[in-house]
C-alpha positions in Angstrom: 0.1 0.2 -0.1 1.4 3.3 -1.3 1.0 6.5 1.8 0.9 8.8 -1.5 -1.8 11.8 -1.4 -4.4 11.9 -4.4 -2.8 15.0 -7.0 -4.6 17.4 -7.2 -5.4 17.0 -11.0 -7.3 14.0 -9.0 -9.0 16.1 -6.4 -10.2 18.9 -9.1 -11.9 16.1 -11.3 -13.7 14.5 -7.8 -15.0 17.8 -7.1 -16.4 18.5 -10.5 -19.9 18.6 -11.2 -21.9 16.1 -13.6 -22.4 17.9 -16.5 -18.7 19.1 -16.7 -18.1 15.7 -16.0 -20.1 14.2 -19.1 -18.3 16.8 -21.7 -15.0 15.0 -19.7 -16.4 11.6 -21.3 -17.3 12.4 -25.0 -14.1 14.5 -26.1 -11.8 11.9 -23.8 -9.9 9.0 -25.8 -9.7 4.9 -25.1 -7.1 4.6 -22.3 -3.8 2.1 -23.1 -4.7 -0.8 -21.9 -0.9 -2.3 -22.4 0.2 0.6 -19.8 -2.6 0.3 -17.7 -2.5 -3.7 -17.5 -0.4 -4.1 -13.6 -1.6 -1.0 -11.7 -4.1 -0.5 -9.6 -6.0 2.4 -9.1 -7.0 4.2 -7.0 -10.9 5.8 -7.4 -13.1 7.8 -6.4 -17.1 7.1 -6.1 -19.1 10.6 -7.3 -21.0 12.1 -6.2 -19.4 12.6 -2.4 -23.2 11.4 -1.5 -21.7 7.9 -2.6 -20.2 7.6 0.7 -23.6 7.3 2.4 -23.9 3.6 1.2 -20.1 3.2 1.6 -18.9 3.1 -1.9 -16.4 6.3 -1.6 -13.4 4.8 -2.2 -11.8 2.0 -3.9 -9.5 0.4 -5.6 -9.0 -0.8 -9.8 -6.7 -3.3 -10.7 -5.4 -3.9 -14.2 -3.8 -7.6 -13.9 -1.2 -8.3 -16.8 -2.3 -10.2 -19.2 -3.0 -13.5 -19.5 -4.3 -15.8 -22.3 -6.7 -14.7 -24.6 -8.6 -11.8 -22.3 -7.7 -9.2 -20.2 -9.5 -8.7 -16.3 -9.0 -6.2 -13.9 -11.1 -6.0 -10.2 -11.7 -4.3 -7.4 -11.3 -3.8 -3.6 -13.1 -1.6 -1.3 -11.6 0.9 1.2 -12.2 1.5 4.6 -13.3 5.1 4.9 -14.5 8.0 2.9 -11.4 11.1 3.7 -10.2 11.2 0.4 -6.7 12.8 2.1 -5.7 9.4 4.1 -4.6 6.3 2.8 -6.8 3.5 0.7 -6.2 1.1 2.5 -8.3 -2.9 1.1 -10.3 -4.3 3.8 -11.9 -7.8 3.1 -15.1 -8.3 2.3 -17.9 -10.6 4.4 -16.1 -13.9 2.5 -12.7 -13.1 3.1 -11.9 -12.2 -0.4 -9.8 -8.8 -0.7 -10.1 -8.5 -4.9 -14.6 -9.3 -5.9 -16.1 -7.9 -8.8 -14.4 -8.5 -12.0 -14.0 -7.5 -15.1 -13.1 -7.3 -18.4 -11.6 -5.2 -20.3 -11.4 -4.5 -23.8 -13.0 -2.0 -26.3 -15.7 -0.3 -27.1 -17.7 -2.1 -30.0 -19.6 -0.1 -32.2 -22.0 -3.1 -32.9 -23.0 -4.4 -29.2 -25.1 -2.7 -27.3 -22.1 -1.4 -25.0 -21.8 1.6 -26.8 -22.2 4.6 -25.3 -18.7 5.1 -25.5 -17.1 4.7 -28.7 -13.7 5.9 -28.0 -13.6 4.2 -24.2 -11.8 1.5 -22.7 -15.4 -1.1 -21.7 -14.8 -3.2 -18.0 -17.6 -6.0 -18.6 -18.3 -7.5 -15.4 -20.9 -9.3 -16.5 -18.4 -11.1 -19.2 -15.7 -12.3 -15.8 -14.7 -15.5 -15.5 -17.3 -15.2 -12.5 -19.5 -12.3 -12.7 -20.7 -11.5 -9.0 -24.3 -12.0 -8.0 -26.5 -9.2 -7.7 -25.3 -5.2 -8.7 -22.3 -6.0 -9.2 -21.9 -8.6 -12.0 -24.2 -6.0 -13.9 -21.9 -3.3 -14.0 -20.2 -1.9 -17.4 -18.1 0.9 -16.8 -16.6 3.3 -19.2 -13.7 4.8 -19.1 -11.5 7.6 -20.6 -8.2 9.8 -20.5 -8.6 12.5 -18.7 -5.5 13.9 -20.1 -4.4 13.7 -23.7 -1.9 10.9 -23.8 -1.9 9.8 -20.2 -2.8 7.1 -18.4 -2.6 8.5 -14.8 -5.7 9.7 -14.0 -8.9 8.1 -15.6 -12.9 9.1 -15.7 -15.3 6.2 -16.0 -18.9 6.5 -16.7 -21.1 3.3 -14.5 -24.0 1.8 -16.1 -26.4 -0.5 -14.5 -27.5 -3.5 -17.4 -30.8 -4.4 -17.1 -31.8 -6.5 -20.4 -31.7 -4.7 -22.9 -31.4 -1.4 -21.2 -28.3 0.6 -19.6 -29.3 2.8 -16.4 -26.0 5.7 -15.4 -25.6 5.5 -11.9 -22.3 7.1 -11.5 -19.0 8.8 -12.2 -16.0 8.0 -11.2 -12.6 9.4 -11.2 -9.1 6.6 -11.4 -5.9 7.7 -10.4 -2.4 5.6 -10.9 -1.5 4.1 -7.5 1.4 1.2 -7.6 1.8 -1.4 -9.7 0.0 -4.6 -8.4 3.3 -7.2 -7.2 3.8 -3.9 -4.4 -0.2 -3.8 -3.7 0.7 -6.1 -0.7 -2.2 -8.3 0.0 
């Protein structure tokens, strides 16, 4: 676990209003899946009221490439204070990493094609999709700054059959290599 504080750019994105987040998302570019692989990112759900559900902070990891597809995972984080370290906490069943997802380009012909210039994180296509809400998530990721995978913006949607319902925004900032994650 790193104790580095979030950058000012990250905190600026976290405090951005939804209308501006949408504009950032629409003009963003697809992160490089090869450059995010092997890294964990600190994450913050927006708006701040997500803390009422215990979902304000998290870690999102992008596994090094294995076999034919790319995978990632999530970790819950203790507390809501953005100035404290991102310390993962286990799930009730003892797992630290959970809610695995696939990582890939958006297919313009598929149902999950809201942002064509984004990466798609599909929680329903992982090796063992989570039951309930987590398995229905579809996240889209774009770069906040062109050419940089240090700071990313995400838009989360929930899949209900053929419908997709927006559920929130999140920011990601490169935190540490997976091999230094310590859990």
